[in-house]
C-alpha positions as a Markdown table, in Angstrom:
| # | Residue | x | y | z |
|---|---|---|---|---|
| 1 | Met | 0.1 | 0.1 | 0.0 |
| 2 | Arg | 2.9 | 2.5 | 0.8 |
| 3 | Thr | 4.4 | 1.6 | -2.9 |
| 4 | Trp | 1.1 | 2.4 | -4.2 |
| 5 | Leu | 0.6 | 5.6 | -2.2 |
| 6 | Glu | 4.1 | 6.7 | -3.5 |
| 7 | Ser | 3.2 | 6.1 | -7.0 |
| 8 | Thr | 0.3 | 8.7 | -6.6 |
| 9 | Lys | 2.8 | 11.5 | -6.2 |
| 10 | Lys | 3.5 | 11.1 | -10.2 |
| 11 | Arg | 0.1 | 12.5 | -10.7 |
| 12 | Gly | 1.4 | 15.8 | -9.1 |
| 13 | Met | -1.3 | 18.2 | -7.8 |
| 14 | Ala | -4.8 | 18.2 | -9.2 |
| 15 | Leu | -7.7 | 20.6 | -8.1 |
| 16 | Gly | -11.0 | 19.2 | -8.7 |
| 17 | Leu | -13.7 | 17.4 | -6.7 |
| 18 | Lys | -15.3 | 14.9 | -8.7 |
| 19 | Gly | -12.7 | 11.9 | -8.2 |
| 20 | Thr | -12.1 | 12.6 | -4.5 |
| 21 | Arg | -16.0 | 12.7 | -3.8 |
| 22 | Thr | -16.6 | 9.6 | -5.9 |
| 23 | Val | -14.4 | 7.6 | -3.8 |
| 24 | Leu | -15.5 | 9.2 | -0.6 |
| 25 | Asp | -19.1 | 8.2 | -1.5 |
| 26 | Arg | -17.8 | 4.6 | -2.2 |
| 27 | Leu | -16.4 | 4.4 | 1.3 |
| 28 | Gln | -19.8 | 5.2 | 2.7 |
| 29 | Leu | -18.2 | 6.4 | 6.1 |
| 30 | Ser | -20.0 | 7.6 | 9.1 |
| 31 | Leu | -18.5 | 10.8 | 9.8 |
| 32 | Pro | -18.6 | 12.8 | 12.9 |
| 33 | Glu | -21.1 | 15.2 | 14.1 |
| 34 | His | -18.8 | 18.3 | 13.8 |
| 35 | Ile | -16.4 | 18.9 | 10.9 |
| 36 | Leu | -14.4 | 22.3 | 11.3 |
| 37 | His | -12.9 | 23.3 | 8.0 |
| 38 | Val | -10.2 | 25.7 | 7.8 |
| 39 | Ala | -8.5 | 27.7 | 4.7 |
| 40 | Gly | -6.1 | 30.6 | 4.5 |
| 41 | Ser | -2.5 | 31.6 | 3.3 |
| 42 | Asn | -0.9 | 31.9 | 6.9 |
| 43 | Gly | -1.8 | 30.3 | 10.1 |
| 44 | Lys | -4.4 | 27.7 | 9.2 |
| 45 | Gly | -2.1 | 25.1 | 10.5 |
| 46 | Thr | -1.7 | 26.7 | 13.9 |
| 47 | Val | -5.3 | 27.3 | 14.5 |
| 48 | Cys | -6.2 | 23.8 | 13.5 |
| 49 | Ala | -3.5 | 22.3 | 15.8 |
| 50 | Leu | -4.8 | 24.7 | 18.5 |
| 51 | Met | -8.4 | 23.7 | 18.3 |
| 52 | Ala | -7.3 | 19.9 | 18.2 |
| 53 | Thr | -5.4 | 20.5 | 21.4 |
| 54 | Gly | -8.0 | 22.6 | 23.2 |
| 55 | Leu | -10.6 | 19.8 | 22.3 |
| 56 | Gly | -8.3 | 16.8 | 23.4 |
| 57 | Leu | -7.6 | 18.8 | 26.8 |
| 58 | Asp | -11.2 | 18.8 | 27.5 |
| 59 | Gly | -11.6 | 15.0 | 26.5 |
| 60 | Ile | -13.5 | 15.5 | 23.3 |
| 61 | Gly | -12.4 | 13.1 | 20.8 |
| 62 | Asn | -11.2 | 14.6 | 17.4 |
| 63 | Val | -9.2 | 13.8 | 14.4 |
| 64 | Leu | -6.8 | 16.6 | 12.6 |
| 65 | Phe | -5.8 | 16.4 | 9.1 |
| 66 | Ser | -3.1 | 18.5 | 8.2 |
| 67 | Ser | -0.4 | 18.8 | 5.6 |
| 68 | Pro | 2.5 | 18.5 | 4.9 |
| 69 | His | 4.1 | 16.2 | 7.5 |
| 70 | Val | 7.3 | 17.3 | 9.0 |
| 71 | Val | 9.0 | 14.0 | 10.0 |
| 72 | Arg | 6.8 | 11.1 | 9.3 |
| 73 | Leu | 3.7 | 10.5 | 7.3 |
| 74 | Glu | 1.3 | 9.5 | 9.9 |
| 75 | Glu | 1.5 | 13.2 | 11.4 |
| 76 | Arg | -1.0 | 14.2 | 8.6 |
| 77 | Val | -3.9 | 12.4 | 10.7 |
| 78 | Arg | -3.7 | 12.9 | 14.3 |
| 79 | Arg | -6.3 | 11.4 | 16.8 |
| 80 | Asn | -6.5 | 13.5 | 19.9 |
| 81 | Gly | -3.2 | 15.1 | 19.2 |
| 82 | Ile | -1.1 | 11.8 | 18.4 |
| 83 | Pro | -0.6 | 10.5 | 15.0 |
| 84 | Ile | -2.4 | 7.5 | 14.0 |
| 85 | Ser | -0.4 | 4.3 | 14.0 |
| 86 | Ser | 1.2 | 3.0 | 10.7 |
| 87 | Glu | -1.0 | 0.1 | 10.8 |
| 88 | Glu | -4.1 | 2.0 | 10.8 |
| 89 | Phe | -2.8 | 4.1 | 8.2 |
| 90 | Asp | -2.2 | 1.2 | 5.9 |
| 91 | Gln | -5.6 | -0.3 | 6.7 |
| 92 | Ala | -6.9 | 2.9 | 5.5 |
| 93 | Leu | -4.9 | 2.9 | 2.4 |
| 94 | Leu | -6.0 | -0.7 | 1.5 |
| 95 | Leu | -9.7 | 0.6 | 1.7 |
| 96 | Ile | -9.2 | 3.7 | -0.5 |
| 97 | His | -7.2 | 1.6 | -3.2 |
| 98 | Asp | -10.0 | -0.8 | -3.4 |
| 99 | Ala | -12.8 | 1.9 | -3.4 |
| 100 | Ala | -10.7 | 3.9 | -6.1 |
| 101 | Ser | -10.1 | 0.7 | -8.1 |
| 102 | Gly | -14.0 | 0.2 | -8.5 |
| 103 | Glu | -15.8 | -2.9 | -9.9 |
| 104 | Thr | -14.6 | -2.3 | -13.6 |
| 105 | Gln | -11.5 | -0.9 | -15.3 |
| 106 | Glu | -13.8 | 2.0 | -16.6 |
| 107 | Ser | -14.8 | 3.2 | -13.0 |
| 108 | Thr | -11.2 | 3.5 | -11.9 |
| 109 | Val | -10.3 | 6.8 | -9.9 |
| 110 | Asp | -7.0 | 8.2 | -10.2 |
| 111 | Leu | -6.2 | 10.1 | -6.9 |
| 112 | Thr | -3.1 | 12.2 | -6.0 |
| 113 | Phe | -1.1 | 12.0 | -2.8 |
| 114 | Phe | -2.7 | 14.7 | -1.1 |
| 115 | Glu | -6.2 | 13.2 | -1.8 |
| 116 | Val | -5.4 | 9.6 | -0.6 |
| 117 | Thr | -4.2 | 11.2 | 2.7 |
| 118 | Tyr | -7.1 | 13.5 | 3.1 |
| 119 | Leu | -9.3 | 10.3 | 2.5 |
| 120 | Val | -7.2 | 8.6 | 5.2 |
| 121 | Ala | -8.1 | 11.2 | 7.8 |
| 122 | Met | -11.9 | 10.8 | 6.9 |
| 123 | Ile | -11.7 | 7.0 | 7.4 |
| 124 | Ala | -9.9 | 7.7 | 10.8 |
| 125 | Ser | -12.5 | 10.2 | 11.8 |
| 126 | Gln | -15.0 | 7.6 | 12.4 |
| 127 | Gly | -16.0 | 7.5 | 15.9 |
| 128 | Ser | -14.6 | 10.5 | 16.9 |
| 129 | Ser | -16.8 | 13.9 | 17.8 |
| 130 | Val | -15.0 | 16.4 | 15.7 |
| 131 | Leu | -12.8 | 16.5 | 12.5 |
| 132 | Ile | -10.6 | 19.5 | 11.9 |
| 133 | Leu | -9.6 | 19.6 | 8.1 |
| 134 | Glu | -6.8 | 21.8 | 7.1 |
| 135 | Thr | -7.1 | 22.8 | 3.3 |
| 136 | Gly | -4.4 | 22.2 | 0.9 |
| 137 | Leu | -4.3 | 24.9 | -1.7 |
| 138 | Gly | -7.0 | 27.4 | -2.2 |
| 139 | Gly | -10.4 | 26.2 | -1.0 |
| 140 | Arg | -13.0 | 26.0 | -3.9 |
| 141 | Leu | -11.4 | 23.1 | -5.7 |
| 142 | Asp | -9.3 | 21.5 | -2.9 |
| 143 | Ala | -9.9 | 18.1 | -2.0 |
| 144 | Thr | -11.1 | 18.9 | 1.6 |
| 145 | Arg | -14.1 | 20.5 | 0.0 |
| 146 | Cys | -15.8 | 17.2 | -1.0 |
| 147 | Gly | -17.4 | 16.6 | 2.4 |
| 148 | Pro | -19.9 | 18.3 | 4.7 |
| 149 | Ala | -18.9 | 20.8 | 7.3 |
| 150 | Thr | -20.5 | 22.4 | 10.5 |
| 151 | Ala | -18.4 | 25.7 | 10.5 |
| 152 | Cys | -15.7 | 27.1 | 8.2 |
| 153 | Leu | -12.9 | 29.5 | 9.0 |
| 154 | Val | -10.5 | 31.6 | 6.7 |
| 155 | Thr | -7.4 | 32.7 | 8.3 |
| 156 | Ala | -5.3 | 35.6 | 6.9 |
| 157 | Val | -5.3 | 35.6 | 3.1 |
| 158 | Thr | -2.1 | 37.0 | 1.0 |
| 159 | Gln | -1.3 | 37.0 | -2.6 |
| 160 | Glu | 0.0 | 33.4 | -3.3 |
| 161 | His | -0.2 | 30.8 | -6.0 |
| 162 | Thr | -1.5 | 33.4 | -8.4 |
| 163 | Asp | -0.9 | 31.0 | -11.4 |
| 164 | Ile | -3.7 | 28.8 | -9.9 |
| 165 | Leu | -5.9 | 31.1 | -7.7 |
| 166 | Gly | -5.9 | 34.4 | -9.4 |
| 167 | Asp | -3.8 | 37.5 | -10.2 |
| 168 | Asp | -5.2 | 39.7 | -7.4 |
| 169 | Leu | -6.0 | 39.2 | -3.7 |
| 170 | Pro | -9.7 | 39.5 | -3.8 |
| 171 | Thr | -9.9 | 36.9 | -6.4 |
| 172 | Ile | -7.7 | 34.8 | -4.3 |
| 173 | Ala | -9.7 | 35.3 | -1.2 |
| 174 | Arg | -12.8 | 34.3 | -3.0 |
| 175 | Glu | -11.2 | 30.9 | -3.9 |
| 176 | Lys | -10.5 | 30.6 | -0.2 |
| 177 | Ala | -13.9 | 31.7 | 1.3 |
| 178 | Ala | -15.7 | 29.0 | -1.3 |
| 179 | Ile | -15.2 | 26.6 | 1.4 |
| 180 | Ala | -18.3 | 28.0 | 3.1 |
| 181 | Arg | -21.2 | 25.8 | 3.4 |
| 182 | Pro | -24.9 | 27.1 | 2.8 |
| 183 | Lys | -26.5 | 28.1 | 6.0 |
| 184 | Arg | -23.6 | 27.2 | 8.0 |
| 185 | Pro | -21.1 | 29.7 | 9.7 |
| 186 | Leu | -18.0 | 31.2 | 7.9 |
| 187 | Phe | -15.6 | 33.0 | 10.1 |
| 188 | Ile | -13.3 | 35.4 | 8.5 |
| 189 | Arg | -10.0 | 36.7 | 10.0 |
| 190 | Glu | -10.6 | 40.5 | 9.5 |
| 191 | Pro | -8.3 | 41.5 | 6.5 |
| 192 | Ile | -6.5 | 44.8 | 6.5 |
| 193 | Asn | -7.7 | 45.3 | 2.9 |
| 194 | Leu | -11.8 | 46.1 | 2.9 |
| 195 | Glu | -11.8 | 44.9 | -0.9 |
| 196 | Val | -10.8 | 41.5 | 0.3 |
| 197 | Leu | -13.6 | 41.3 | 2.9 |
| 198 | Glu | -16.1 | 42.4 | 0.5 |
| 199 | Ala | -14.8 | 39.6 | -2.0 |
| 200 | Met | -15.3 | 36.9 | 0.6 |
| 201 | Lys | -18.7 | 38.3 | 1.8 |
| 202 | Leu | -19.6 | 38.2 | -1.8 |
| 203 | Glu | -18.5 | 34.6 | -2.2 |
| 204 | Ala | -20.4 | 33.8 | 1.2 |
| 205 | Arg | -23.9 | 35.0 | -0.4 |
| 206 | Thr | -24.0 | 32.0 | -2.9 |
| 207 | Ala | -22.4 | 29.4 | -0.8 |
| 208 | Gly | -22.7 | 25.7 | -2.0 |
| 209 | Asn | -21.5 | 23.7 | -4.9 |
| 210 | Arg | -24.2 | 22.2 | -6.9 |
| 211 | Glu | -21.7 | 19.4 | -7.9 |
| 212 | Leu | -21.6 | 18.0 | -4.4 |
| 213 | Gly | -25.5 | 18.3 | -4.4 |
| 214 | Glu | -25.7 | 21.4 | -2.3 |
| 215 | Ile | -28.2 | 23.8 | -2.5 |
| 216 | Leu | -26.8 | 27.3 | -2.9 |
| 217 | Ser | -27.7 | 29.6 | 0.0 |
| 218 | Pro | -25.9 | 32.3 | 2.0 |
| 219 | Ala | -23.4 | 31.2 | 4.7 |
| 220 | Glu | -23.4 | 33.0 | 8.0 |
| 221 | Val | -20.5 | 35.3 | 8.2 |
| 222 | His | -18.6 | 36.4 | 11.3 |
| 223 | Val | -15.8 | 38.8 | 10.9 |
| 224 | Val | -13.1 | 38.0 | 13.9 |
| 225 | Gly | -11.0 | 41.3 | 14.7 |
| 226 | Ile | -7.4 | 40.8 | 15.7 |
| 227 | Glu | -5.4 | 42.9 | 17.9 |
| 228 | Lys | -2.6 | 44.6 | 16.1 |
| 229 | Gly | 0.8 | 43.0 | 16.6 |
| 230 | Ser | -0.6 | 39.7 | 17.8 |
| 231 | Thr | 1.5 | 36.8 | 17.4 |
| 232 | Val | 0.6 | 33.9 | 15.2 |
| 233 | Arg | -0.4 | 31.8 | 18.2 |
| 234 | Asn | -2.6 | 34.5 | 19.9 |
| 235 | Glu | -4.2 | 35.3 | 16.6 |
| 236 | Ala | -5.0 | 31.5 | 16.3 |
| 237 | Tyr | -6.5 | 31.4 | 19.7 |
| 238 | Ser | -8.7 | 34.5 | 18.9 |
| 239 | Leu | -10.2 | 32.7 | 15.8 |
| 240 | Ala | -10.4 | 29.3 | 17.6 |
| 241 | Leu | -12.3 | 31.3 | 20.4 |
| 242 | Ala | -14.7 | 32.8 | 18.4 |
| 243 | Met | -15.5 | 29.5 | 16.6 |
| 244 | Phe | -15.9 | 27.4 | 19.7 |
| 245 | Gln | -18.0 | 29.9 | 21.4 |
| 246 | His | -20.3 | 30.3 | 18.5 |
| 247 | Leu | -20.7 | 26.2 | 18.5 |
| 248 | Gly | -21.2 | 25.8 | 22.2 |
| 249 | Phe | -17.7 | 24.1 | 22.5 |
| 250 | Pro | -16.0 | 24.4 | 25.9 |
| 251 | Thr | -13.5 | 27.1 | 25.6 |
| 252 | Asp | -11.5 | 26.8 | 29.3 |
| 253 | Ser | -8.8 | 24.7 | 27.9 |
| 254 | Leu | -7.9 | 27.0 | 24.9 |
| 255 | Asp | -5.8 | 29.1 | 27.0 |
| 256 | Thr | -3.7 | 25.9 | 28.3 |
| 257 | Ala | -3.7 | 24.8 | 24.5 |
| 258 | Arg | -2.1 | 28.2 | 23.4 |
| 259 | Asp | 0.4 | 28.0 | 26.0 |
| 260 | Asn | 1.3 | 24.4 | 25.8 |
| 261 | Leu | 0.8 | 23.7 | 22.0 |
| 262 | Arg | 3.8 | 21.6 | 20.6 |
| 263 | Trp | 3.2 | 22.5 | 16.7 |
| 264 | Leu | 6.1 | 21.3 | 14.8 |
| 265 | Ala | 8.5 | 23.9 | 13.0 |
| 266 | Arg | 6.4 | 27.0 | 14.3 |
| 267 | Met | 8.8 | 29.0 | 16.7 |
| 268 | Gln | 9.9 | 25.4 | 18.0 |
| 269 | Phe | 12.5 | 25.6 | 20.7 |
| 270 | Leu | 15.1 | 22.9 | 20.9 |
| 271 | Pro | 17.4 | 23.0 | 24.1 |
| 272 | Ser | 20.9 | 21.7 | 23.6 |
| 273 | Ser | 20.2 | 18.7 | 25.8 |
| 274 | Leu | 18.1 | 17.5 | 23.1 |
| 275 | Thr | 20.4 | 18.5 | 20.1 |
| 276 | Leu | 23.5 | 17.4 | 22.1 |
| 277 | Ser | 25.2 | 20.6 | 20.5 |
| 278 | His | 23.6 | 24.2 | 20.2 |
| 279 | Pro | 19.9 | 24.9 | 21.0 |
| 280 | Tyr | 17.8 | 25.5 | 18.1 |
| 281 | Leu | 14.9 | 27.6 | 17.1 |
| 282 | Leu | 12.8 | 26.3 | 14.1 |
| 283 | Asp | 10.1 | 28.0 | 12.0 |
| 284 | Ala | 8.6 | 27.4 | 8.8 |
| 285 | Ala | 8.2 | 30.8 | 7.2 |
| 286 | His | 7.1 | 29.4 | 3.7 |
| 287 | Asn | 6.2 | 32.7 | 2.0 |
| 288 | Pro | 6.9 | 36.3 | 1.9 |
| 289 | Ser | 4.1 | 37.6 | 4.1 |
| 290 | Gly | 4.7 | 34.6 | 6.5 |
| 291 | Leu | 8.5 | 35.4 | 6.8 |
| 292 | Leu | 7.6 | 39.2 | 7.4 |
| 293 | Arg | 5.0 | 38.5 | 10.0 |
| 294 | Ile | 7.2 | 36.1 | 12.2 |
| 295 | Leu | 10.3 | 38.5 | 12.1 |
| 296 | Pro | 9.0 | 40.6 | 15.4 |
| 297 | Glu | 8.2 | 37.1 | 17.2 |
| 298 | Leu | 11.6 | 36.2 | 16.2 |
| 299 | Glu | 13.5 | 39.0 | 17.6 |
| 300 | Gln | 11.8 | 38.2 | 21.0 |
| 301 | Glu | 12.6 | 34.5 | 20.9 |
| 302 | Ile | 16.3 | 35.3 | 19.9 |
| 303 | Ala | 16.4 | 37.8 | 23.0 |
| 304 | Lys | 14.7 | 34.8 | 25.2 |
| 305 | His | 16.9 | 31.8 | 24.1 |
| 306 | Ala | 20.1 | 33.0 | 22.9 |
| 307 | Pro | 23.1 | 33.5 | 25.0 |
| 308 | Lys | 24.4 | 37.0 | 25.6 |
| 309 | Leu | 28.0 | 38.4 | 24.9 |
| 310 | Ser | 28.4 | 42.0 | 25.9 |
| 311 | Gly | 24.8 | 42.3 | 26.4 |
| 312 | Lys | 24.1 | 41.5 | 22.8 |
| 313 | Pro | 22.4 | 37.9 | 22.0 |
| 314 | Val | 24.4 | 35.6 | 20.1 |
| 315 | Trp | 22.9 | 33.6 | 17.3 |
| 316 | Ser | 23.5 | 31.8 | 14.0 |
| 317 | Leu | 21.2 | 31.3 | 11.0 |
| 318 | Ile | 20.4 | 28.2 | 8.9 |
| 319 | Phe | 18.3 | 28.7 | 5.9 |
| 320 | Gly | 17.0 | 27.1 | 2.9 |
| 321 | Thr | 13.6 | 27.4 | 0.8 |
| 322 | Ser | 11.4 | 25.9 | -1.5 |
| 323 | Pro | 10.9 | 27.4 | -4.8 |
| 324 | Gln | 9.8 | 31.3 | -4.6 |
| 325 | Glu | 7.9 | 33.4 | -7.2 |
| 326 | Glu | 10.4 | 36.2 | -6.3 |
| 327 | Leu | 13.1 | 35.1 | -4.3 |
| 328 | Ser | 14.7 | 38.4 | -3.7 |
| 329 | His | 11.3 | 39.9 | -2.5 |
| 330 | Phe | 10.9 | 36.8 | -0.2 |
| 331 | Leu | 14.3 | 37.3 | 1.3 |
| 332 | Glu | 14.4 | 41.1 | 1.5 |
| 333 | Pro | 13.0 | 41.1 | 5.1 |
| 334 | Leu | 15.5 | 38.5 | 6.4 |
| 335 | Leu | 18.3 | 40.3 | 4.7 |
| 336 | Asp | 17.4 | 43.2 | 6.6 |
| 337 | Phe | 16.9 | 41.6 | 10.0 |
| 338 | Cys | 20.5 | 40.1 | 9.4 |
| 339 | Gln | 21.8 | 43.5 | 9.0 |
| 340 | Lys | 20.0 | 45.0 | 12.3 |
| 341 | Tyr | 20.8 | 41.7 | 14.2 |
| 342 | Pro | 24.0 | 40.2 | 12.6 |
| 343 | Pro | 24.3 | 36.5 | 13.1 |
| 344 | Lys | 27.5 | 34.8 | 14.3 |
| 345 | Asn | 27.4 | 32.5 | 11.2 |
| 346 | Ile | 24.9 | 32.2 | 8.0 |
| 347 | Val | 24.6 | 28.7 | 6.7 |
| 348 | Leu | 22.7 | 28.1 | 3.5 |
| 349 | Thr | 21.6 | 24.6 | 2.5 |
| 350 | Lys | 18.8 | 22.8 | 0.3 |
| 351 | Pro | 15.7 | 21.1 | 1.8 |
| 352 | Gln | 15.3 | 17.6 | 1.0 |
| 353 | Gly | 12.2 | 15.5 | 0.3 |
| 354 | Gly | 10.0 | 18.3 | -0.8 |
| 355 | Arg | 7.5 | 18.5 | -3.7 |
| 356 | Tyr | 9.7 | 20.6 | -5.5 |
| 357 | Pro | 13.5 | 20.6 | -5.4 |
| 358 | Gly | 15.0 | 23.3 | -3.1 |
| 359 | Val | 16.4 | 26.6 | -4.3 |
| 360 | Ser | 19.8 | 25.9 | -5.2 |
| 361 | Leu | 22.9 | 27.2 | -3.2 |
| 362 | Asp | 24.0 | 29.3 | -6.1 |
| 363 | Ser | 20.8 | 31.2 | -6.3 |
| 364 | Leu | 20.8 | 32.0 | -2.4 |
| 365 | Ser | 24.5 | 32.8 | -2.1 |
| 366 | Tyr | 24.1 | 35.3 | -4.9 |
| 367 | Leu | 21.8 | 37.5 | -2.8 |
| 368 | Val | 23.4 | 40.4 | -0.7 |
| 369 | Trp | 24.4 | 38.9 | 2.7 |
| 370 | Asn | 26.9 | 41.5 | 3.0 |
| 371 | Arg | 29.6 | 39.2 | 4.4 |
| 372 | Asp | 32.4 | 37.0 | 2.8 |
| 373 | Asp | 32.0 | 33.9 | 5.3 |
| 374 | Val | 28.7 | 32.5 | 4.3 |
| 375 | Gln | 28.7 | 28.7 | 4.5 |
| 376 | Cys | 26.9 | 26.3 | 1.7 |
| 377 | His | 26.2 | 22.9 | 2.4 |
| 378 | Glu | 24.1 | 20.8 | -0.1 |
| 379 | Leu | 22.6 | 18.6 | 3.0 |
| 380 | Pro | 20.9 | 19.9 | 6.0 |
| 381 | Arg | 22.9 | 17.2 | 7.8 |
| 382 | Asp | 26.0 | 18.6 | 6.9 |
| 383 | Ala | 24.9 | 22.1 | 8.0 |
| 384 | Ile | 24.1 | 20.8 | 11.5 |
| 385 | His | 27.5 | 18.9 | 11.7 |
| 386 | Ser | 29.5 | 22.0 | 10.6 |
| 387 | Leu | 27.8 | 24.1 | 13.4 |
| 388 | Ala | 28.3 | 21.3 | 16.0 |
| 389 | Ser | 31.8 | 21.5 | 15.3 |
| 390 | Tyr | 32.1 | 24.8 | 16.7 |
| 391 | Asp | 32.3 | 26.0 | 20.4 |
| 392 | Ala | 29.1 | 27.4 | 21.9 |
| 393 | Glu | 30.2 | 31.0 | 22.1 |
| 394 | Glu | 30.8 | 30.8 | 18.3 |
| 395 | Val | 27.5 | 29.9 | 17.4 |
| 396 | Gly | 24.8 | 30.7 | 20.3 |
| 397 | Leu | 21.3 | 30.0 | 19.3 |
| 398 | Val | 21.0 | 28.3 | 15.9 |
| 399 | Val | 17.9 | 29.7 | 13.9 |
| 400 | Ser | 16.5 | 27.7 | 11.2 |
| 401 | Leu | 14.2 | 29.6 | 8.8 |
| 402 | Gly | 12.4 | 28.6 | 5.6 |
| 403 | Ser | 11.1 | 25.3 | 4.1 |
| 404 | Leu | 8.8 | 23.1 | 6.3 |
| 405 | Tyr | 11.0 | 20.5 | 4.5 |
| 406 | Leu | 14.0 | 21.8 | 5.9 |
| 407 | Gln | 12.8 | 21.8 | 9.3 |
| 408 | Gly | 11.9 | 18.0 | 8.9 |
| 409 | Asn | 15.2 | 17.4 | 7.9 |
| 410 | Ile | 16.8 | 18.9 | 11.0 |
| 411 | Leu | 14.2 | 17.4 | 13.2 |
| 412 | Ser | 15.2 | 13.7 | 11.7 |
| 413 | Val | 18.7 | 14.3 | 12.2 |
| 414 | Phe | 18.2 | 15.0 | 15.9 |
| 415 | Gly | 15.8 | 11.8 | 15.9 |
| 416 | Trp | 12.7 | 13.6 | 16.6 |
| 417 | Gly | 10.1 | 11.2 | 15.3 |
| 418 | Ser | 8.5 | 9.2 | 18.2 |
| 419 | Asp | 4.7 | 9.4 | 19.0 |
| 420 | Glu | 5.5 | 11.8 | 22.0 |
| 421 | Asp | 7.6 | 14.0 | 20.1 |
| 422 | Leu | 4.9 | 14.5 | 17.5 |
| 423 | Ser | 2.1 | 14.9 | 19.9 |
| 424 | Leu | 0.4 | 18.3 | 19.9 |
| 425 | Tyr | 0.7 | 18.1 | 23.9 |
| 426 | Ala | 2.4 | 16.3 | 26.6 |
| 427 | Lys | -0.1 | 13.4 | 27.6 |
| 428 | Asp | 0.7 | 13.8 | 31.4 |
């Protein structure tokens, strides 16, 4: 089954609902009472993980579907915060394979890797009270749109994937707001741009998809204001709180969830006792707005965790990224940050195992880092081993930024992969 799943990667990415819906119908699943569906450009993974943690702490059985995985495949489907077992994952794959094959060759459905893993989550959600779905790309034609939803949420929207979602921000916002279900609540993170908000409200007026048998009808729009300067996690808390209050879910544990959520590669701190060398701080800033957004928080985290020399924090940077539409534009805020707070070392590397090959070292080193001692290592493990050979005062806190796959590479080097490591919260 894993070989079959791996073969689906050859189909790349496919937007459309027909094939996935066909297989979902064939599976004849008994789905949870509540399905929470989340889309957006930035922060959607964090709010999904926060909601799953809050529910878990309150003893409400839930399944979370998120993507991509950081260390191992089973992370994409967590039950009560813990990745499902490889045996359960494989059993679900077998059911999906048989359902996709159909009774005759003509009825075979070709699924993508993402569609298969989404269907694994749908199977795993049986018997749970709540299913939380993180959209993959866009919303209107994303596989996660195939099933029902109790409530939907759109987090911050930025200009991304313009070749697929549209050339301008309002158009992209409408594609994401198209996860709205008829006569169901749609929560929208209040955007800075009024035109974007109006575009999403317009989309919500005719919520529904006739191909899925839905009767077009307005969704109930709720705009959630976010305090200026909020961290990513505090913003996620405000959005989760608004949705939970509306649905009548308990909210007391959301505070605890916010403080104790262990969300991989999102401002994740690893002390030197775990790395056996230097302390690390990992964050997957994967697009220009995401990188710009986390820099103030990054400044605070460096001040908190980095050792001081003459009153100034000592830190080093590891950076590697997946392809960007405009690499220089993407990196401009980081380059400015490094000018303002110069790192001891800058190490460039290439993420491994992603959907697309990482940006080459030649392309990264060509940028204006304003120093001659930038290191380049093709493999992330070599970057780690290089810094490990330096004394603590020569490195300080190692900050790894860029691709989520890079952070996964680093966590794998440190042997981070047990259920406890990958659980959203400590079980004690």
